[in-house]
N, C-alpha and C positions, 0 to 999 in steps of 0.2 A: 352532583348536587341534588338534595332531596326535593321531592315534588310535593309531598303531603305536609300538612301543618305540624303534626307531632314530631317527625324527624327534624324539621327546621328548628322547632323549639328546643329539641334535644341538643342540636348543634350549638345554639346560642348558650344554653346552660353549660355545656362542656367547655366552651371557650371561656366563659366567666370563671368556672371552677379551676381550669388549668392555669389561668392568669393569677388567680388568688393563691393556688398551691405553689406556683413558681415563686411568688413574692415571699411566701412564708419560708420556703426552703432556702431561698437566697438570704433572708434575714438570719436564719439559723446558722448558715455557713459563715456569714460575716461576724457574728458574735463568737462563734467557735474559733475563728481565726484570731480575733481580738484576745481571747483567753490564752491561746497558745503563744502569741507573740508578746504577751504582757510580762513586764518585769516587776510590777508593783502588785504585791499580794492583795491589797484592798481592792484595787481596780479589777483584778482577776476574779475575786470572790463576788463582786457586784455583777460582773459580766456573766459569771457562772449561774448566779441566781436567775438572771434574765433568760439565759439560754435554756435552763432547766424548765422554766415556765413555758417558753415558746415550744420546746420539744413535747412537753406533756399535752399542750393544747393541740399540736399538730398530730400527735399520736391518737388523741381522743377523736379527732375528725378524720382519721385514716389518711392524712397527707403523707405521713411516714409510718412505718410499722412500729408497734409498741416495743418490740425487742430491739429494734435499731435505736430507738430513743433511749432505752435503758442502757444499752451497751455504750453509746456515745456519752451519756451523762456520767457513767462510771469512769470512763477513760478521762474525761475532762476533770472529774473530781480528783483523780489521782494527780493530774497536772497542777491543779489549784492547791492541793494539800502539800505537794512537794515544794511549791513556791512559798507557801506559808511557813514551812519548816525552816526555810533558809538554807544557805550553803553549808555543807558539812565537809 
């Protein structure tokens, strides 16, 4: 346990940031799961739009790496487009 004031403050800040980051990542995972499990193209497209926005914001704030965000968005876009194309 830190003794000085600045490390104590740093611990408080770290705790707040980690809780916020965990909430953001959890929400991204939930929306991603919703897209992958969706059978309705309109619902999947709406969820994808929300997910892309969340990922962009998370990448901007370094919660997730920007390449990870881009890769995941690309994979989800494939899923949404395949769903929109319909069964062949």
